[in-house]
N, C-alpha and C positions, 0 to 999 in steps of 0.2 A: 131338529127341524122345528121352526116356529110357524104359527099361522099368522099371515100378514097380508096386507094389501099394498101394492106397489103403484105409485103415481110417477110416470115418466114424462117430464116436461122441463124445458129450459127456462121458462118464465113464470108460469102460474104457480100459485100456492096450493098444495094438496088439501083435501078435506082433513079434518082432525082425525088422528088415528092411522093415517096412511104413511108409509115410508116414501121418501122422495128420492128420485134419481134425476139429476139435471142433464145427464148425457149418457152415451152408450157405455163408457167405461164404468160409471157409477152403477148403471143398470146391471151390467154383467157382474160386477163385484157383489151387488146385493143378492143376486140369484146364487152365486157361488157360496156366499156366506150363509144365507138363510134358507136356501132351497126354493121350491116353486111357491109362488104366491097363490093365495086363494082367488085373488082378483087383481087384474092390472087395469089401470086407466092410462090411455096412450095418447100422446101428442105426436104429430107427424114430424114437424120441423124442429130439430133440436139445436139449431144454431151452429156456430163455428167451434170446432174442438181445439185442443191445445196445439195441434199440428197445423192449424189454419184451414182445415178441411170442413166443409159443410156436412153435417150429419143429419140423418133422418132416422126415425124409429125403424125403418126397414133394415138398416145396418144391424141393429140389435136383434130384430125378429129373425133375420136370416141366420145369425149366429145361434140364437136360442133354439130355432127349429132344427138345426143341425146337431147341436150339443145334446138336446133333450128330446129328440124326435119321438122315441117310444112313449114318452110321458104324455104326448099330445099337447095341444095348445091350452093355455090357461083360460079361465073365464076372463072376458075382457070387456072394457068400455072404451070407446074412442071419443075423446073430448077435443080432438083437433078441429080447427076451423078451416083446414085445407080440404076442400071437397075431393080432389083427386087423391090426396094422401089418405083420406078416410077410406075411400074405395080400395086403394092398394093394401091397406092394413087388413081390412075385412076379407079381401080376396086371398091374401097369403094365409091368414089363420084358418079360413074355411077350407082352402085347398089342403092344408096340413091335416086338418081334422078328417076330411074325406079320404085322404091317402091311407089313413089308418083303418078305415072301414072296408077298404077294398079287399076282396077275397085273396 
């Protein structure tokens, strides 16, 4: 397991020193290969995938929260310019965190 920061975005360039995933498949592969990142920076709208289906970060986060539920959500930043998407990301990750605190 290495320490790394993961930038998930279909268009933007990550800051220096961050690993980049352009889509859900790359994001999943990065997590499977390197384990949990110390920090994620998330875009909401991830464009059209290889099957011609529009993807969002929510597709990835739903998978991530199911596969790694007990680990809890990673520290995260949201750099998406989609205000509804931003709220959805924060809501999902906060709900995941709160569900682990429940007695």
